[in-house]
C-alpha positions in Angstrom: -71.7 10.0 -39.3 -69.2 9.7 -36.8 -69.7 8.3 -33.2 -67.7 8.2 -30.0 -68.2 5.6 -27.8 -67.4 5.8 -23.9 -66.8 2.6 -21.6 -64.5 1.3 -19.7 -65.1 -2.5 -20.6 -63.5 -3.2 -23.8 -66.1 -5.9 -24.8 -69.0 -3.3 -24.2 -67.8 -1.1 -26.6 -66.8 -3.8 -29.2 -70.6 -5.0 -28.7 -71.6 -1.4 -29.3 -69.7 -1.0 -32.2 -71.0 -4.1 -33.6 -74.5 -2.9 -33.3 -73.9 0.2 -34.8 -71.4 -0.7 -37.3 -73.8 -1.2 -40.6 -75.1 2.5 -39.7 -71.8 4.1 -39.6 -68.0 3.6 -40.6 -66.2 6.1 -38.4 -66.3 5.4 -35.0 -63.7 6.3 -31.9 -63.7 4.7 -28.6 -62.6 6.2 -25.1 -62.7 4.4 -21.6 -63.6 7.1 -19.5 -65.1 10.3 -19.3 -62.0 12.3 -19.0 -61.1 11.1 -22.3 -64.0 11.5 -23.7 -63.8 15.3 -23.1 -60.6 15.5 -25.1 -61.8 13.3 -27.6 -65.1 15.5 -28.2 -63.0 18.5 -29.1 -60.5 16.2 -31.6 -63.5 14.5 -33.3 -66.4 16.5 -32.9 -68.5 13.4 -33.1 -72.2 13.6 -34.2 -73.1 11.2 -31.5 -71.7 10.1 -28.0 -72.9 6.6 -26.4 -71.8 7.0 -22.8 -71.7 4.9 -20.0 -72.4 6.1 -16.6 -69.9 4.3 -14.2 -66.7 4.8 -15.3 -63.0 5.4 -13.6 -61.6 8.9 -13.4 -64.6 10.7 -14.5 -68.4 9.3 -14.6 -70.7 9.7 -17.4 -73.4 12.1 -15.8 -70.1 14.6 -14.8 -68.5 14.1 -18.1 -71.9 14.7 -20.3 -72.4 18.1 -17.9 -68.7 19.1 -19.1 -68.9 18.5 -22.7 -72.4 20.1 -23.0 -70.9 23.2 -21.3 -68.1 23.6 -23.8 -70.0 22.4 -26.9 -74.0 22.6 -25.9 -74.4 21.2 -29.6 -73.1 17.6 -28.6 -75.6 15.0 -28.8 -74.9 12.5 -25.7 -77.0 9.2 -25.0 -76.2 7.2 -21.7 -76.1 3.7 -22.1 -75.8 1.6 -18.9 -76.9 -1.7 -17.0 -78.4 0.4 -14.5 -82.6 0.6 -15.2 -82.9 3.0 -12.2 -85.4 5.8 -12.7 -83.2 8.3 -10.4 -80.2 7.8 -13.0 -82.7 8.1 -15.8 -83.6 11.4 -14.5 -79.8 12.3 -13.7 -79.3 11.5 -17.2 -81.8 13.9 -18.7 -80.9 16.6 -16.1 -77.2 16.4 -16.9 -78.2 16.9 -20.9 -78.3 13.8 -22.3 -80.4 13.1 -25.6 -81.3 9.3 -24.2 -80.9 6.5 -21.9 -80.5 3.1 -23.4 -79.7 -0.5 -21.4 -76.6 -2.7 -22.4 -79.0 -5.4 -22.5 -80.9 -4.1 -25.4 -78.5 -2.5 -27.8 -80.6 -2.8 -30.8 -82.1 0.7 -29.1 -79.0 2.2 -30.1 -80.0 2.1 -33.6 -82.9 4.2 -33.3 -80.7 7.3 -31.7 -78.4 7.1 -34.7 -81.3 6.7 -37.3 -83.1 9.5 -35.4 -80.2 11.8 -35.8 -79.5 11.1 -39.2 -83.0 12.0 -40.1 -82.7 15.6 -38.9 
């Protein structure tokens, strides 16, 4: 399984990588949504963990653009913002899920769910 982590904070990327390291050995990282669009084309990850608020291109718009070009992409929004409006916007953008950064153990469920399909 290949996973792409998209977050402008290097420390958060490291935390996510550690949280899922026992589930996969192939992990790529990007610092914003614009880079994620190119990285998806390059690596074809099975799952993307995408932050919402990033420079150049935010996670919601990156999600929409990736899914427009690659409808098979599976994207989970991972954010600090526990706001109902953002959850709705993420799902409307096509995200398969929404997780909070303060509970990264939830990410394991997304990986496990994908592996079981």
